[in-house]
C-alpha positions in Angstrom: 0.1 -0.1 -0.1 1.3 3.5 -1.0 0.9 5.4 2.2 2.2 8.6 0.5 -1.3 8.7 -1.0 -2.8 9.0 2.5 -0.4 11.6 4.1 -3.2 14.1 4.9 -5.5 11.5 6.2 -5.9 10.4 9.9 -4.0 7.2 10.4 -4.5 4.8 13.2 -1.7 2.3 13.5 -1.4 2.1 9.7 -5.2 2.0 9.2 -7.5 4.6 7.9 -11.2 5.2 8.9 -13.7 5.7 6.5 -17.5 6.6 7.1 -20.2 5.4 4.6 -22.5 8.1 3.5 -24.7 6.3 1.1 -25.5 2.5 1.3 -22.9 0.6 -0.6 -22.4 -3.1 -1.4 -19.8 -5.5 0.3 -18.0 -7.4 -2.3 -15.9 -10.6 -1.8 -13.3 -9.5 -4.3 -12.1 -6.3 -6.0 -14.7 -6.2 -8.7 -18.3 -4.8 -9.0 -19.7 -7.9 -10.5 -23.0 -9.1 -9.3 -21.6 -12.4 -8.3 -19.2 -10.8 -5.8 -21.9 -9.0 -3.7 -22.0 -10.2 -0.1 -23.9 -7.6 1.7 -24.7 -4.0 2.3 -22.7 -1.4 4.2 -25.4 1.3 5.5 -24.9 4.9 5.7 -23.4 6.1 9.0 -21.3 2.9 9.5 -17.6 3.3 9.9 -14.9 0.9 8.7 -11.3 0.4 9.0 -9.2 0.5 5.6 -6.2 -1.6 5.3 -5.6 -1.3 1.5 -6.4 0.7 -1.5 -7.1 -1.2 -4.7 -6.3 0.7 -8.0 -8.7 -0.3 -10.7 -9.7 0.7 -14.1 -12.7 2.7 -13.4 -13.7 3.2 -9.7 -11.1 2.2 -7.1 -12.0 0.0 -4.1 -10.8 -0.2 -0.5 -10.2 -3.5 1.4 -11.6 -3.4 4.7 -10.1 -5.0 8.0 -12.7 -7.8 7.6 -11.3 -8.7 4.0 -14.3 -7.5 2.2 -14.2 -4.6 -0.3 -16.2 -1.5 -1.0 -16.0 1.4 -3.4 -13.5 4.1 -2.8 -15.8 6.8 -4.4 -16.0 9.9 -2.5 -19.6 10.2 -3.4 -20.2 7.3 -1.0 -17.2 7.1 1.4 -15.6 9.9 3.2 -12.9 10.4 5.8 -13.9 9.8 9.4 -12.4 12.0 12.1 -12.7 10.5 15.6 
């Protein structure tokens, strides 16, 4: 993971916290295909990001739990404790 990308973000022991602002789908792999959908992250929930996945199109975050969500700023924003 390239930490330089996150230099202006609040980091907790090498993790970054993000808050969901619109419901998004959890994925079992870093793709947006219907077969990888395994659940819903609801608005207001806060997650620990452990990796940033660069993709063609919309990038994704890997959560501490091992699942993936969109990295789009329309759905996920910084969380400041």
